[in-house]
C-alpha positions in Angstrom: 9.6 -5.1 1.6 5.8 -4.6 1.5 4.0 -1.9 -0.4 0.5 -0.8 0.5 -1.8 0.7 -2.2 -5.0 2.6 -1.6 -7.2 2.9 -4.7 -4.2 1.9 -6.9 -2.0 4.6 -5.5 1.1 3.8 -3.3 0.7 5.1 0.2 4.5 5.3 0.7 6.1 6.9 2.8 3.3 7.0 5.4 1.5 3.7 4.9 0.1 3.4 8.3 -1.0 7.1 8.6 -3.0 7.4 5.3 -6.7 7.6 6.0 -9.0 5.2 4.3 -12.8 5.5 3.7 -15.5 2.9 3.2 -15.3 1.6 -0.3 -11.6 2.2 -0.8 -9.7 -0.6 -2.4 -6.6 -1.8 -0.5 -3.8 -3.8 -2.0 -0.8 -5.3 -0.2 2.1 -6.2 -2.5 5.1 -8.2 -1.3 8.3 -7.2 -3.0 11.0 -9.8 -3.3 14.5 -9.1 -4.5 17.3 -11.5 -5.2 20.7 -11.5 -6.5 
């Protein structure tokens, strides 16, 4: 599972449709679960 943040806000559920502007901060976080 990967979560994408734009300016410290989660872009879920439309990660690939969220517009970004010059200067926006993008973060990609890999979520790992185990059990």
